[in-house]
C-alpha positions as CSV (number, residue, x, y, z in Angstrom):
1,X,17.7,14.2,-13.2
2,X,14.9,16.7,-13.5
3,X,11.4,15.5,-14.1
4,X,9.8,16.5,-17.4
5,X,6.2,17.5,-17.2
6,X,4.1,16.5,-20.2
7,X,1.6,19.2,-21.4
8,X,-0.6,16.6,-23.1
9,X,-0.8,14.5,-19.9
10,X,-1.7,17.6,-17.9
11,X,-4.5,18.4,-20.3
12,X,-5.8,14.9,-20.3
13,X,-6.0,14.9,-16.6
14,X,-7.7,18.3,-16.4
15,X,-10.3,17.0,-18.9
16,X,-11.1,14.0,-16.7
17,X,-10.9,15.8,-13.4
18,X,-13.0,18.8,-14.5
19,X,-15.6,16.7,-16.3
20,X,-16.1,14.4,-13.4
21,X,-16.2,17.1,-10.8
22,X,-18.8,19.2,-12.6
23,X,-16.7,22.1,-13.8
24,X,-17.8,24.2,-16.8
25,X,-16.1,24.1,-20.1
26,X,-15.0,27.6,-19.6
27,X,-13.3,26.7,-16.3
28,X,-11.6,23.8,-17.9
29,X,-10.3,25.8,-20.8
30,X,-9.1,28.6,-18.5
31,X,-7.2,26.1,-16.4
32,X,-5.5,24.5,-19.4
33,X,-4.3,28.0,-20.5
34,X,-2.9,28.6,-17.0
35,X,-1.1,25.2,-17.1
36,X,0.4,25.7,-20.5
37,X,1.7,29.1,-19.5
38,X,3.2,27.8,-16.3
39,X,5.0,24.9,-18.1
40,X,6.2,27.3,-20.8
41,X,7.6,29.7,-18.2
42,X,9.0,27.4,-15.5
43,X,8.8,23.8,-16.8
44,X,6.1,22.6,-14.5
45,X,2.7,23.5,-13.0
46,X,1.2,23.0,-9.6
47,X,-2.0,21.2,-8.8
48,X,-4.8,23.0,-7.0
49,X,-5.9,21.3,-3.8
50,X,-9.0,20.0,-5.5
51,X,-7.0,18.6,-8.4
52,X,-4.6,16.9,-6.0
53,X,-7.4,15.4,-4.0
54,X,-9.3,14.1,-7.0
55,X,-6.2,13.0,-8.8
56,X,-5.2,10.8,-5.9
57,X,-8.6,9.2,-5.8
58,X,-8.4,8.5,-9.5
59,X,-5.0,6.8,-9.0
60,X,-6.7,4.4,-6.6
61,X,-9.6,3.9,-9.0
62,X,-7.1,3.1,-11.8
63,X,-4.9,0.7,-9.7
64,X,-5.1,-2.5,-11.7
65,X,-3.8,-4.7,-8.9
66,X,-6.2,-3.5,-6.2
67,X,-9.3,-5.4,-5.3
68,X,-10.5,-2.8,-2.9
69,X,-11.3,0.0,-5.4
70,X,-15.0,0.2,-4.5
71,X,-14.1,2.7,-1.8
72,X,-11.9,5.0,-4.0
73,X,-14.1,8.1,-3.4
74,X,-13.6,7.8,0.4
75,X,-9.8,8.3,0.3
76,X,-8.7,11.1,2.7
77,X,-6.1,13.2,1.0
78,X,-3.5,15.0,3.1
79,X,-1.7,17.8,1.4
80,X,1.9,18.0,2.7
81,X,3.5,19.7,-0.3
82,X,4.8,22.7,1.8
83,X,7.0,20.5,4.0
84,X,10.8,20.9,3.5
85,X,12.8,19.1,6.2
86,X,13.1,15.5,7.2
87,X,11.8,16.4,10.6
88,X,8.7,18.0,9.1
89,X,8.2,15.0,6.8
90,X,8.4,12.4,9.5
91,X,6.0,14.3,11.7
92,X,3.5,14.1,8.8
93,X,4.1,10.4,8.5
94,X,3.4,10.0,12.3
95,X,0.1,11.9,11.8
96,X,-0.7,9.6,8.8
97,X,-0.2,6.5,10.9
98,X,-2.3,7.8,13.7
99,X,-5.1,9.0,11.4
100,X,-5.2,5.8,9.3
101,X,-5.0,3.5,12.3
102,X,-7.9,5.2,14.2
103,X,-7.9,2.8,17.0
104,X,-8.5,-0.1,14.6
105,X,-11.3,1.5,12.6
106,X,-9.0,1.9,9.6
107,X,-9.4,5.0,7.4
108,X,-8.1,5.0,3.8
109,X,-5.6,7.9,3.5
110,X,-2.8,9.3,1.5
111,X,-0.2,11.9,2.4
112,X,1.3,13.7,-0.6
113,X,4.6,15.5,-0.3
114,X,6.1,18.0,-2.8
115,X,6.6,16.6,-6.3
116,X,9.9,15.8,-7.8
117,X,10.4,19.0,-9.8
118,X,14.2,18.8,-9.5
119,X,16.3,15.9,-8.4
120,X,17.9,17.8,-5.5
121,X,14.4,18.3,-4.1
122,X,13.2,14.7,-4.5
123,X,11.7,13.2,-1.4
124,X,11.9,9.5,-0.9
125,X,10.5,7.3,1.8
126,X,12.7,4.3,1.5
127,X,10.5,1.9,3.5
128,X,8.3,-0.4,1.6
129,X,5.5,0.3,4.1
130,X,5.5,2.9,6.9
131,X,5.2,0.0,9.3
132,X,7.2,-3.1,8.4
133,X,9.1,-5.8,10.2
134,X,12.9,-6.1,10.0
135,X,14.7,-9.1,8.6
136,X,18.1,-10.1,10.1
137,X,20.5,-12.4,8.3
138,X,22.0,-14.8,10.8
139,X,24.0,-18.0,10.8
140,X,20.7,-19.9,11.2
141,X,18.9,-18.1,8.4
142,X,16.8,-15.0,8.3
143,X,15.1,-13.9,11.6
144,X,12.1,-11.8,10.8
145,X,10.9,-10.8,7.4
146,X,13.2,-12.0,4.6
147,X,11.7,-9.3,2.3
148,X,13.2,-6.6,4.6
149,X,16.8,-7.9,4.7
150,X,18.2,-5.1,2.4
151,X,16.5,-2.2,4.2
152,X,17.4,-3.7,7.6
153,X,21.1,-3.7,6.5
154,X,20.8,-0.1,5.4
155,X,19.2,0.9,8.7
156,X,22.0,-0.9,10.6
157,X,24.7,0.8,8.5
158,X,23.1,4.1,9.5
159,X,23.3,3.2,13.2
160,X,20.0,1.5,14.0
161,X,20.2,-1.6,16.2
162,X,17.1,-3.7,16.3
163,X,16.3,-6.3,19.0
164,X,16.9,-9.2,16.6
165,X,13.4,-10.5,17.0
166,X,10.9,-11.8,14.4
167,X,8.6,-8.8,14.6
168,X,10.8,-5.7,15.1
169,X,9.3,-2.6,13.5
170,X,11.8,-0.8,11.3
171,X,12.5,2.9,11.7
172,X,11.3,5.3,9.0
173,X,14.0,6.1,6.5
174,X,13.6,9.5,4.8
175,X,15.8,10.8,2.0
176,X,15.8,14.2,0.4
177,X,17.7,14.7,-2.9
178,X,21.4,13.6,-2.5
179,X,21.4,13.9,1.3
180,X,22.3,11.0,3.5
181,X,19.0,9.2,4.5
182,X,17.7,10.0,8.0
183,X,16.4,7.4,10.5
184,X,13.4,8.0,12.7
185,X,12.0,5.5,15.2
186,X,8.2,5.3,15.2
187,X,6.7,6.0,18.6
188,X,5.4,2.7,20.0
189,X,2.1,4.4,20.9
190,X,1.4,4.8,17.2
191,X,2.0,1.1,16.2
192,X,-1.1,-1.1,16.5
193,X,-0.3,-4.8,16.2
194,X,-2.5,-7.9,16.5
195,X,-1.4,-11.1,18.2
196,X,-2.7,-14.1,16.3
197,X,-4.7,-16.9,17.9
198,X,-7.3,-19.3,16.5
199,X,-10.9,-19.7,17.6
200,X,-10.8,-23.5,17.6
201,X,-7.1,-24.4,18.0
202,X,-5.9,-23.4,21.5
203,X,-2.2,-24.1,20.7
204,X,-2.1,-21.7,17.8
205,X,-1.2,-18.7,19.9
206,X,1.9,-20.6,21.1
207,X,3.4,-19.9,17.6
208,X,3.9,-16.3,18.7
209,X,2.6,-14.8,15.5
210,X,1.4,-11.3,15.1
211,X,0.9,-8.6,12.4
212,X,0.5,-4.9,12.2
213,X,-2.9,-3.3,11.7
214,X,-2.5,-1.1,8.6
215,X,-0.8,-1.7,5.3
216,X,0.6,1.8,4.5
217,X,2.5,1.5,1.1
218,X,5.3,4.1,0.9
219,X,7.6,3.2,-1.9
220,X,5.4,3.9,-4.9
221,X,5.3,7.0,-7.1
222,X,2.0,8.8,-7.6
223,X,1.6,10.3,-11.0
224,X,-1.1,12.9,-11.7
225,X,-1.3,14.8,-15.0
226,X,2.4,14.5,-15.7
227,X,3.5,15.5,-12.2
228,X,5.5,12.9,-10.2
229,X,5.0,12.7,-6.5
230,X,7.8,10.4,-5.3
231,X,6.6,10.4,-1.7
232,X,2.9,9.7,-1.3
233,X,2.3,6.9,1.3
234,X,-1.2,5.5,1.1
235,X,-3.4,2.9,2.8
236,X,-6.6,1.0,2.7
237,X,-7.1,-1.9,5.1
238,X,-6.0,-5.5,4.9
239,X,-7.6,-8.3,3.0
240,X,-6.9,-11.3,5.2
241,X,-5.1,-13.3,2.6
242,X,-2.5,-10.6,2.3
243,X,-1.3,-11.6,5.7
244,X,-2.4,-15.3,6.0
245,X,-1.7,-16.5,2.5
246,X,1.3,-14.3,1.6
247,X,3.2,-12.5,4.3
248,X,3.1,-15.4,6.8
249,X,2.8,-18.3,4.4
250,X,5.1,-17.6,1.4
251,X,8.3,-19.6,1.4
252,X,10.2,-16.4,0.8
253,X,8.6,-14.6,3.7
254,X,7.7,-16.1,7.1
255,X,7.1,-19.6,5.7
256,X,4.8,-20.7,8.6
257,X,2.8,-23.4,6.9
258,X,5.1,-26.3,8.1
259,X,4.9,-25.0,11.7
260,X,1.1,-24.6,11.5
261,X,0.8,-28.1,10.0
262,X,3.0,-29.6,12.7
263,X,1.0,-27.9,15.4
264,X,-2.2,-29.4,13.8
265,X,-0.7,-32.8,13.7
266,X,-1.0,-33.1,9.9
267,X,0.8,-35.6,7.8
268,X,3.4,-33.6,5.9
269,X,5.2,-36.6,4.4
270,X,3.7,-36.0,1.0
271,X,1.9,-33.2,-0.8
272,X,-1.1,-35.3,-1.7
273,X,-2.3,-35.2,1.9
274,X,-3.1,-31.5,1.1
275,X,-1.5,-30.5,4.4
276,X,-0.5,-27.1,2.9
277,X,-4.1,-26.4,1.9
278,X,-5.4,-27.3,5.3
279,X,-2.8,-25.3,7.2
280,X,-3.3,-22.3,4.9
281,X,-7.1,-22.2,5.6
282,X,-6.5,-22.4,9.4
283,X,-3.8,-19.7,9.3
284,X,-6.2,-17.4,7.4
285,X,-9.0,-18.1,9.8
286,X,-6.7,-17.1,12.6
287,X,-5.8,-13.8,10.9
288,X,-9.4,-12.9,10.3
289,X,-10.6,-13.9,13.8
290,X,-7.7,-12.2,15.6
291,X,-8.2,-8.9,13.8
292,X,-11.9,-8.9,14.6
293,X,-11.3,-9.9,18.2
294,X,-9.0,-6.9,18.6
295,X,-11.3,-4.5,16.8
296,X,-9.2,-4.0,13.8
297,X,-10.9,-3.6,10.4
298,X,-10.1,-6.4,7.9
299,X,-12.0,-8.0,5.0
300,X,-12.1,-11.6,3.9
301,X,-11.4,-12.4,0.2
302,X,-14.9,-13.5,-0.6
303,X,-16.4,-10.2,0.7
304,X,-13.6,-8.3,-1.1
305,X,-14.4,-10.0,-4.4
306,X,-18.1,-9.1,-4.0
307,X,-17.1,-5.5,-3.3
308,X,-15.1,-5.5,-6.5
309,X,-18.1,-6.7,-8.4
310,X,-20.0,-3.7,-7.1
311,X,-17.1,-1.5,-8.1
312,X,-17.3,-2.9,-11.6
313,X,-21.0,-2.4,-11.8
314,X,-20.7,1.2,-10.7
315,X,-18.0,1.9,-13.3
316,X,-20.2,0.3,-16.0
317,X,-23.0,2.7,-15.1
318,X,-20.6,5.6,-15.7
319,X,-19.5,4.0,-19.1
320,X,-15.9,3.6,-17.7
321,X,-13.9,0.5,-18.5
322,X,-12.6,-1.4,-15.6
323,X,-9.0,-2.4,-16.1
324,X,-7.3,-5.0,-14.0
325,X,-4.4,-7.3,-13.5
326,X,-6.2,-10.6,-13.1
327,X,-3.3,-12.5,-11.5
328,X,-3.4,-9.9,-8.7
329,X,-7.1,-9.4,-8.4
330,X,-7.8,-13.1,-7.7
331,X,-7.1,-13.9,-4.1
332,X,-4.2,-16.4,-3.2
333,X,-6.7,-18.6,-1.3
334,X,-9.5,-20.5,-3.1
335,X,-9.5,-18.1,-6.1
336,X,-11.9,-20.2,-8.1
337,X,-14.6,-19.7,-5.5
338,X,-14.7,-15.9,-6.2
339,X,-16.5,-14.3,-9.2
340,X,-13.3,-12.5,-10.3
341,X,-11.7,-15.8,-11.2
342,X,-14.2,-16.3,-14.0
343,X,-13.8,-12.9,-15.5
344,X,-11.3,-11.2,-17.8
345,X,-9.8,-7.7,-17.6
346,X,-7.6,-5.6,-19.8
347,X,-4.3,-4.8,-18.0
348,X,-4.1,-1.4,-19.5
349,X,-2.4,1.4,-17.6
350,X,-4.7,4.4,-17.1
351,X,-3.4,7.6,-15.4
352,X,-3.5,9.0,-12.7
353,X,-1.9,5.9,-11.1
354,X,0.7,4.5,-8.8
355,X,4.0,3.1,-10.1
356,X,6.9,1.2,-8.8
357,X,10.1,3.1,-9.8
358,X,13.6,1.9,-9.0
359,X,14.9,5.5,-9.6
360,X,13.2,6.7,-6.5
């Protein structure tokens, strides 16, 4: 199915982009004329590099679920729209991983591939994140990340054989149009991981936990001015609770709280002992301390909430409304201790933005 490009959305974006980047009214009007003509003649228009760069930054600024939007203007935008083949695309993904990881000094980045003008040209990165752990279904339950069972099966059907461990990095799975997806192993030299230990609980390291350094989301569609970029992996850095209170703690993920509680000698016979809460706090302390010990950027949820307050103040100075999804903005650990918990936000979708789309 071909993607329809909305003239009105294009014009709305150009108004925002050109106003905020200091363009003249004449430049704006001329650009709109060019866009209207391009859409009339070929059904789509192409963003200039400056439009692409600012549009991607606006998409981060408008992301209702993201608590880290204070840094939206620092996003490094990599233009990969000229790339055609799976081999070219995966090399760009390798470069993104290397640039973003930066030896642990994480840099926010997005790599944008050609837009989905026609279905046969549509590029899709099928991984949820560029680096993500496999999940294997076994007779004794899932080994690894249960959230990755489906893509792990697909990779296996395409010939991949993982080691069967709890923290096996999946290959990259790239699909163009109706072609069969292609698998590409990520060079181990590009993958930075952090083994988890605890500053005050020596036995914690015996749990054998670890996590990768950078969350590079790769299964969302970037929409700028009516143009749909179906492959545009992006990253910031981790907030500790994403790992310690969700990835490793959720019952549908690694479900580590019972093991942490057992290691701590907590009474798990009844919920009223608050063993889950105590184990959750120590697991999150381990994540934050381990990342810092290994020189990998990470932010705790209290600092992140204060940064979001600064973002909100900056936007108010510009007379821009801050939209947000409250249930996502509050951290999953001690949310009532953060200022976000006591505020309200309109969960209105403002474009440019990122979208989950099952069709891609």
